[in-house]
N, C-alpha and C positions, 0 to 999 in steps of 0.2 A: 504493500500500500504506500509505504514511504517512497519507494522508487518511482511508482506511478505519479505521485504528487511532485517529486523532483523533476521528472521528465516534463510534466505539464508546465511547471514553472519555467523550465529552461526554454520550452517552445514559446511561451508567452514573452519571455525576455528577448528572444530572437526577433519576434514580430515587433515588439516595442523598439528595439535597437534599429531594426530596418526602417521603421517609421521615422525615428529620430534622424537617421542618415538622409532620408528623403527630404525632411524639413531643413536640414543643414544645407543640402544642395540647393533647395529653394531659396534659402537665405542668401547664398552666394549669387544666384541669378538676380535677386532683387537688388543687391548692391550694384551689379553691373548695369541694371536698368536705371538706377539712380545716377550713374556716372555722368559727371559734367554738370548735372543739375543741382546736386547737393554736395557740399564739401564733406570729406570723410569724417572730420571732427564733429560736424553737425549730425551726420548719420549715427555716429557713436552716441551722441547725447540722446537723440530720439529713440534709438534702440534701447538704451537703458531706461529712459523715461517711460515708454509704453510698457516695457517689461515689468518695471516696478509698479506701475498703475494696475496691471493685471493681478499682481500678487497682493495688493493692499487689502482686498476683502478677506483673503485667506489669512493674512497676518492678523486682521481684526478678530477673526474667529479663533485664532490660535496665538495669542500674544506671547505665550511661553516660548515660541520659536525664537524670540529675540534674546533670550538668556544665553550669554556666552561666557566662556571661561578665559577668553583672551582679551588683552587690551585693545581698545578701539583703533589705536594707531597701527596694529598688526593687520586688522581687517582693512583699514584704509590703504595700507601699502599694497595688499593683495588686490584691492579694487583698482588702484592706480595702474599696477602692472597689467591687470586684465584689460583695462581700458586701452592702454597703449598697444597691447597685443592685438586687440580687436580693431583698432584704428589702422594699424599697420596692415592687417589682413584686408580690411575694407579698401584701403588705398591700392593695395596690390591687385585685388579683384577688379577695381575700377580701371586700372591702367594696363594690366597684363592678360595673357590668355588664361581663361578660367581653369582649364585642366592643368596647365603648368603650375599656376599658383597653388592650386589645391594639392598637387603632388609634393611640392616643396613644403607646404604647411604640415604634411605628415611626418616631417623629419623631427618634430618636437620630442617624441620619446627617445630619439638618439641623443639629443641635447640633454635630456634628463639623466641619461647614463653618464655622460661626460661631466655634467654638473655635480652629480652625486659623488663621482670620483674626486673631482677637484675641490668642491666646497665641503663635503661631508666626510671625506676620507674613505669612502667605500671602495673596495678593491673589486673591479669588474672581473668576472670569470671569462672563460673562453667564449661562451655563448654571447656575452655582452660585447666582447671585443669584435666578434664576428658581426653582430648587429650594427655596430658603429661603422665598420668597414663597408658592409653591404649598403647601409644608408648613405654613406658618403659617395660610394660608387653610383648609386641611383641618382643622387642629386647632381653629380657631375654629368651624368648622361642627359638629364633634363636641361642643364644650363651649359653644357659643353660646346665645343666648336660647331657641331651640327645641330645643336639644340637652340634654346631661346637666347642664351648668353646672359651675362650679368647685367640685366636691365634693372631699372629702378624698381619695377614690380617684383622681380625675383629677389632683389636685396631686401625689400620690405617684407616679403613672405618669409625669408630667412630670419629677419629681425623678429617678426611675429612668432615664429616657431621657437626662437631662443627665449623670448619673453614668456611664452606659454610654459616652457620647461622650468623657468624660474618660479612660476606660480605653482607648478607641481611640487617643487622642492619646499616652498613655503608651506604648502598643504600637508607635507609629510609630517610636520609637527602639529599643525593646527587641527588636523582631523582626529587626533588622539583625544582632544578635549571637547570638541563640539560635534553635534550631529550634522549630517549633510545638509538638511533643510536649513539649519541655522547659518551655515557657511554661505549657502546660496542666497538667502534672504539678505544678509548683511552686505554681501557683495553687490547685489543689485541696488539696494538703498543708498550705499555710499558712492556707487559709481555715478549716480545722477548728478549730485553737486560737483563732483570732480570733473565729469564730462562737460558740464555747463561752463566751467572755468576755461577749459580747453577750446570750447566751441565759440565762445563770445567774440573773439577777434575775427572770426570767419562767418558769423551768424547772419543769415538772411532767411526770412520766413519762407519755407517751401510752398509751392503752389498746391492746389487741391489734389492733383494726380500724385505728386511726390509725397504729400502728407499721407495719402491713402496707402502708398507703398511702405512708408515708414511705420505706420500703425500696423500694417500686415506683418512687417518684419519683426516688430516687437512681439506680436502674438506667436509668430512662427518660432522665434528664438526661445521664448518662454516654454512653449509646448515641447520643443526639442529637448530643452534642459530637463523638463519633467519626465518625458518618456525615457531618456537615457538614464536618469537617476533611478527611476523605478526599475528599469531593466537590470541595472547593477545590483539592486536589492534582491532580485529574484534568482540570479544565477551568477556563477563565478566570472571574473573579468576575462578569463581565457575564452569563455563562450560568447560574451557580449561585445568585447572590444573589437574583434575582427569585423563585425558588421558595419563599423564606422567607415571602413574602406569602400563601402558601396557609394560613398559620396563621390569618389573619383569618376567612375563611369557615368553617374547621374549628372554631375556637373559638366562633364564633357558632352553628354547628350544635350543638356540645356544650352550650352554655348553654341553647339552646332545648329540646333533647331531654331533658336531665337536670335542669335547674333552672327550666324554663318561662320563660326570658328571651326577650323579643322584641327585634328589632333595628330601631332607628329609621332612617328614610330619611336623616336627617342623619348617622348613623354610617356608613351605606353610602357616601354621597357624600363625607364627610370622609375616611373611610378610603381611598377610591379616590384622592383628591387627595394624601394623605400618601404612599401607595405610589408614585404617579407621581413625587413629589418625591424620594423615596428612590432611585428608579431613575435619575433624572437625576443625582443626586449620585454614585451608584455608577458610572455610565458615564463620569463625569468623574474617576474614580480614588479616591474617598474611601471606598469600601465594601469594598475587597478584603481588608483585614485583620480584618474583623469576626469571623471564626471564632476567632481566637486569643484573644479575650477570654473565651471560655466556660470 
């Protein structure tokens, strides 16, 4: 009976994670649709604003979710890092090929391995070293001589991946004291005022079409976060995390269908290597906390 229940939970988790990957791909397409009309800093603010707005009724019903064991400056630091990572990705998606940017964004777990070794003194085993080498080879294939090259979009995607890895390392200690829901709520609430400060120098009120897309993005982002968080609560990370890689073909399809973007063979090959590297890192225990950073 217990095995049947576990299998049912695992199947539910897979469906939820696949749904979250679809929503994440939709998010990337929305960012590209907003390209040129709304500044990335302004997109970041409205993404956080609408996301927090959706959560407010839930927070009112469950005020205990605000209880935290960590100082507010630690939550604020994580929110600032998350905002910068998000804006870097938004800018990259606005200016570069969607599939290439998404493939590079998947290098984040590789930077987590490197960061854990450099900052926390963790000694990577053979599997981790292989993951780093494979991820580096994949990234070079995407951006190498026959690939995209070191464009501003690719550099921003790499910066976003590195910032995302820093968030994972911060969460390594924070997740021991607070529940996932508490970390998610404080991240969204604190991101709004921080994002507003960044957005003010570039702020211009979006038009009705853009505001509609921004509101949709807030809904999509919050739903994606909720689905993936629940998926991780139902099944091990080794079952759930690989589903996130569905984003790459979905984003590539969206880029082709809506914006006429073609996907180079170097992107397909490099993306496959990066996904394999991230899977190796995940199975070695570095990927499990990823959902809490959202």
